LOVEXNU-137259 format. One record per atom (N, C-alpha, C): x, y, z; residue in three letters; residue number from 1. Coordinates in Angstrom, 2 decimals, always signed. Atoms other than C-alpha are relative to their C-alpha. Layout:
       px       py       pz  code  pos
        X        Y        Z   ala  NUM
...
//
This chain:
       px       py       pz  code  pos
    +1.21    -1.11    -0.20   met    1
  +232.16   +63.73  +204.56   met    1
    -0.53    -0.57    -1.42   met    1
    +1.19    -0.36    +0.64   pro    2
  +228.93   +63.93  +202.63   pro    2
    +0.09    +1.17    -0.50   pro    2
    +0.16    -1.07    +0.32   arg    3
  +228.12   +66.48  +200.54   arg    3
    -0.66    +0.61    +0.33   arg    3
    +0.88    -0.50    -1.16   pro    4
  +226.47   +68.95  +202.04   pro    4
    -1.84    +0.20    -0.41   pro    4
    +0.70    +0.64    +0.23   ala    5
  +222.98   +68.34  +200.33   ala    5
    -0.08    -1.12    +0.20   ala    5
    +0.18    +1.40    -0.49   lys    6
  +223.29   +64.80  +201.82   lys    6
    -0.09    -0.01    +1.18   lys    6
    -0.30    -0.40    -1.51   arg    7
  +224.05   +65.79  +205.45   arg    7
    -1.55    -0.55    +0.78   arg    7
    +0.67    -0.41    -0.66   thr    8
  +220.58   +66.24  +206.15   thr    8
    -0.64    -1.78    +0.75   thr    8
    -0.09    +1.67    -0.49   arg    9
  +218.79   +63.22  +207.97   arg    9
    -1.03    -0.47    -0.35   arg    9
    +1.58    +0.21    +0.84   ser   10
  +215.41   +63.36  +205.60   ser   10
    +0.51    -1.77    -0.66   ser   10
    -0.35    +0.94    +1.08   arg   11
  +217.35   +60.98  +203.16   arg   11
    +0.71    -0.95    +0.51   arg   11
    -0.47    +1.39    -0.61   lys   12
  +217.98   +57.30  +204.29   lys   12
    +0.80    -0.48    -0.75   lys   12
    -1.66    +0.90    +0.53   arg   13
  +221.04   +55.79  +203.96   arg   13
    +0.07    -1.85    -0.05   arg   13
    +0.12    +0.92    -0.35   val   14
  +221.39   +52.22  +203.20   val   14
    +1.44    -0.55    -1.17   val   14
    -1.32    +0.70    +0.17   phe   15
  +224.74   +50.39  +203.33   phe   15
    +0.03    -0.87    -1.00   phe   15
    +0.34    +0.71    +1.27   lys   16
  +225.55   +48.82  +200.33   lys   16
    +1.88    -0.57    +0.16   lys   16
    -1.21    +0.47    -0.25   ala   17
  +228.50   +46.45  +200.21   ala   17
    +0.55    -0.13    -1.96   ala   17
    -0.91    -0.61    +1.24   leu   18
  +231.27   +46.92  +197.54   leu   18
    +1.09    -1.53    -0.44   leu   18
    -0.76    +1.12    +0.40   pro   19
  +233.62   +44.12  +195.49   pro   19
    +0.98    -0.06    +0.92   pro   19
    -1.56    +0.27    -0.51   gly   20
  +236.39   +44.82  +197.10   gly   20
    -0.14    -0.22    +1.60   gly   20
    -0.43    -0.20    -1.26   gly   21
  +235.21   +44.70  +200.60   gly   21
    -0.78    +0.09    +0.69   gly   21
    +0.83    -1.28    -0.70   arg   22
  +234.02   +47.88  +201.79   arg   22
    -1.37    +0.13    -0.30   arg   22
    +1.88    -0.27    +0.34   thr   23
  +230.62   +49.14  +202.17   thr   23
    +0.08    +1.62    -0.12   thr   23
    -0.29    -1.37    +0.47   ser   24
  +230.01   +52.28  +200.84   ser   24
    -1.80    +0.55    +0.51   ser   24
    +0.98    -0.62    -0.59   ile   25
  +226.60   +54.66  +202.13   ile   25
    -0.85    +0.53    -1.40   ile   25
    +0.94    +0.34    +1.03   his   26
  +223.83   +54.77  +199.08   his   26
    -1.36    +1.29    +0.67   his   26
    +1.38    -1.06    -0.73   tyr   27
  +221.09   +58.09  +199.70   tyr   27
    -1.12    -0.26    -0.88   tyr   27
    +0.95    +0.17    +0.86   lys   28
  +217.83   +57.09  +198.73   lys   28
    -0.88    +0.96    -0.10   lys   28
    +1.53    -1.69    +0.36   arg   29
  +215.19   +59.78  +196.99   arg   29
    -1.01    +0.00    +0.84   arg   29
    +1.36    -0.45    -1.08   glu   30
  +212.55   +61.17  +198.93   glu   30
    -0.55    -0.63    -1.12   glu   30
    +1.34    +0.21    +0.48   val   31
  +209.40   +60.21  +197.84   val   31
    -0.70    +1.11    +0.08   val   31
    +1.20    -1.01    -0.29   thr   32
  +207.06   +62.98  +196.54   thr   32
    -1.47    -0.07    +0.09   thr   32
    +1.84    +0.59    -0.17   ala   33
  +203.49   +63.13  +197.67   ala   33
    -0.63    +0.64    -1.42   ala   33
    +1.16    +0.11    +1.15   gln   34
  +200.77   +62.89  +195.16   gln   34
    -0.68    +1.21    +0.14   gln   34
    +0.28    -1.11    +0.51   ser   35
  +199.64   +66.43  +193.89   ser   35
    -1.79    -0.14    +0.57   ser   35
    +1.92    -0.05    -0.11   ser   36
  +195.80   +66.93  +195.64   ser   36
    -0.19    +1.18    -0.26   ser   36
    +1.37    -0.91    +0.42   cys   37
  +192.63   +68.74  +195.24   cys   37
    +0.44    +1.17    +0.99   cys   37
    +0.20    -0.78    -0.98   ser   38
  +193.05   +72.00  +197.30   ser   38
    -1.62    -0.09    +0.91   ser   38
    +0.81    +0.38    -0.80   leu   39
  +189.73   +71.31  +198.62   leu   39
    -0.58    -0.23    +0.61   leu   39
    +0.36    +1.92    -0.82   cys   40
  +188.58   +67.57  +199.27   cys   40
    +0.92    -0.25    -0.60   cys   40
    -1.04    +1.15    -0.57   gly   41
  +191.98   +66.79  +199.22   gly   41
    +0.04    -1.46    -1.03   gly   41
    -0.14    +1.32    +0.78   arg   42
  +191.31   +64.12  +196.43   arg   42
    +1.44    +0.36    -0.81   arg   42
    -0.84    +0.78    +0.98   pro   43
  +194.22   +62.73  +194.64   pro   43
    +0.10    +0.69    -1.50   pro   43
    -0.03    -0.20    +0.87   leu   44
  +194.66   +64.68  +191.57   leu   44
    +0.74    -1.01    -0.99   leu   44
    -0.70    +0.68    +0.24   thr   45
  +195.27   +61.80  +189.43   thr   45
    +0.83    +0.11    -1.82   thr   45
    -0.68    +0.07    +1.98   val   46
  +196.85   +62.95  +185.69   val   46
    +1.45    +0.50    +0.27   val   46
    -1.77    -0.55    -0.34   ile   47
  +199.70   +64.96  +187.14   ile   47
    +0.74    -0.82    +1.10   ile   47
    -0.98    +0.77    -0.43   pro   48
  +202.25   +62.94  +187.55   pro   48
    +1.05    -0.24    +1.62   pro   48
    -0.47    +0.21    -1.66   asn   49
  +203.95   +61.63  +191.33   asn   49
    +1.59    +0.17    -0.63   asn   49
    -1.22    -0.15    +0.17   leu   50
  +207.26   +63.07  +190.21   leu   50
    +1.01    +0.86    +0.78   leu   50
    -0.53    -1.24    -0.63   ser   51
  +209.87   +65.31  +191.70   ser   51
    +0.31    +1.40    -0.39   ser   51
    -0.15    -1.00    +1.05   pro   52
  +210.69   +68.93  +191.20   pro   52
    +0.89    -0.19    -1.62   pro   52
    -0.85    +0.16    +0.79   ser   53
  +213.49   +68.49  +189.02   ser   53
    -0.61    -1.26    -1.51   ser   53
    +0.01    +0.67    +1.05   glu   54
  +211.96   +65.57  +186.57   glu   54
    -1.51    +0.56    -0.71   glu   54
    +0.81    -0.42    +1.15   ile   55
  +208.42   +67.52  +186.02   ile   55
    +0.47    +1.03    -0.17   ile   55
    -0.36    -1.53    +0.70   arg   56
  +210.41   +70.54  +184.80   arg   56
    +0.52    -0.20    -1.32   arg   56
    -0.40    +0.94    +1.66   lys   57
  +211.61   +67.99  +181.84   lys   57
    -1.23    -0.14    -0.69   lys   57
    +1.20    +0.45    +0.47   leu   58
  +208.07   +67.07  +181.06   leu   58
    +0.14    +1.18    -1.01   leu   58
    +0.54    -0.94    +0.87   asn   59
  +206.31   +69.13  +178.29   asn   59
    -1.24    +0.54    +0.42   asn   59
    +1.16    -1.09    -0.55   arg   60
  +203.53   +71.94  +179.38   arg   60
    -1.16    -0.79    +0.69   arg   60
    +1.08    +1.23    -0.17   thr   61
  +200.99   +69.62  +178.72   thr   61
    -0.02    -1.13    +0.74   thr   61
    +0.33    +0.66    -1.11   lys   62
  +201.96   +66.89  +180.76   lys   62
    -0.05    -0.04    +1.36   lys   62
    -0.22    +0.32    -1.15   arg   63
  +202.72   +68.69  +183.85   arg   63
    -1.36    +0.29    +0.79   arg   63
    +0.68    -0.07    -0.68   arg   64
  +199.02   +70.30  +184.30   arg   64
    -1.07    -0.09    -0.86   arg   64
    +1.48    +0.15    +0.94   ile   65
  +195.76   +70.16  +183.16   ile   65
    -0.60    +1.47    -0.88   ile   65
    +0.30    -1.83    +1.17   ser   66
  +194.77   +72.58  +180.19   ser   66
    -1.21    +0.02    +0.06   ser   66
    +1.08    -0.67    -0.41   arg   67
  +191.83   +73.78  +181.88   arg   67
    -0.43    +1.25    +1.45   arg   67
    +0.13    -0.77    -0.15   ile   68
  +191.21   +76.79  +184.22   ile   68
    +0.06    -0.95    +1.68   ile   68
    -0.32    +0.74    -1.40   tyr   69
  +192.17   +75.75  +188.04   tyr   69
    +0.68    -1.43    +0.01   tyr   69
    -0.08    +1.01    +0.38   gly   70
  +193.68   +72.88  +186.36   gly   70
    +1.24    -0.73    +0.58   gly   70
    -0.90    +0.19    -0.83   gly   71
  +196.45   +72.32  +188.71   gly   71
    -0.31    +0.03    +1.46   gly   71
    +0.65    +0.02    -1.13   gln   72
  +194.57   +73.06  +191.59   gln   72
    -1.08    -1.17    +0.80   gln   72
    +1.49    +1.15    -0.53   leu   73
  +190.81   +71.35  +191.65   leu   73
    -0.04    -1.13    -1.33   leu   73
    +0.32    +1.32    +0.93   cys   74
  +189.62   +68.39  +190.91   cys   74
    -1.34    +0.13    -0.87   cys   74
    +1.06    -0.13    +1.03   his   75
  +187.12   +68.13  +188.15   his   75
    -1.95    +0.29    +0.48   his   75
    +1.25    +0.07    -0.58   asn   76
  +184.28   +67.48  +190.39   asn   76
    -0.10    +1.74    +0.99   asn   76
    -1.04    -1.27    -1.01   cys   77
  +185.65   +70.75  +192.99   cys   77
    -0.48    +1.25    -0.74   cys   77
    -0.26    -1.03    +1.55   leu   78
  +185.93   +72.66  +189.68   leu   78
    -1.68    +0.20    -0.45   leu   78
    +1.11    -0.23    +0.61   lys   79
  +182.45   +71.81  +188.30   lys   79
    -0.87    +0.73    +1.69   lys   79
    +0.66    -0.85    -0.37   thr   80
  +180.32   +72.95  +191.60   thr   80
    +0.60    +1.25    +0.33   thr   80
    -0.53    -0.69    -0.60   ala   81
  +182.67   +75.93  +192.28   ala   81
    -0.63    +1.34    -1.49   ala   81
    +0.58    -0.47    +0.77   leu   82
  +181.40   +77.00  +188.65   leu   82
    -1.51    +0.22    -0.29   leu   82
    +1.45    +0.02    -0.30   lys   83
  +177.84   +76.33  +189.50   lys   83
    -0.89    +1.13    +0.75   lys   83
    +0.62    -1.18    -1.30   gln   84
  +178.07   +78.57  +192.62   gln   84
    +0.10    +1.43    -0.67   gln   84
    +0.28    -1.89    +0.55   ala   85
  +179.57   +81.70  +190.60   ala   85
    -1.06    -0.16    -1.20   ala   85
    +1.58    -0.29    +0.97   ala   86
  +176.46   +81.12  +187.80   ala   86
    -0.76    +0.63    +0.71   ala   86
    +1.52    +0.58    -0.73   arg   87
  +173.82   +80.85  +190.47   arg   87
    +0.33    +1.89    +0.32   arg   87
    -0.60    -1.21    -0.06   ile   88
  +175.83   +84.17  +191.97   ile   88
    -0.44    +1.30    -0.91   ile   88
    -0.20    -0.70    +0.69   leu   89
  +176.20   +85.90  +189.09   leu   89
    -1.23    +0.79    -1.41   leu   89
    +1.17    -0.11    +0.26   asn   90
  +172.57   +85.22  +187.98   asn   90
    -1.11    +1.08    +1.14   asn   90
    +0.83    -0.36    -1.48   ala   91
  +171.00   +86.39  +191.68   ala   91
    +0.06    +1.61    -0.20   ala   91
    -0.31    -1.18    +0.16   phe   92
  +172.51   +90.36  +190.01   phe   92
    -1.46    +0.64    -0.84   phe   92
//
């Protein structure tokens, strides 16, 4: 019986032949999705495409971009959002 975490059907199963003639099931890791901009949907290229447990082991500087809305918006959407905010402030 596999562990409870491995009983899900979302994990791919690969049958491997062992040296003694038996076969064993190896479970493939789930591929994580690339992080993307929340406005335009473009992939954020600086943030690594790793699983959450592997991202936790990285330095903070490698986890997210060090600017406002660093892990959420791409640089183009941030630029337009800042311009819009400045225009609204100047209108009053």
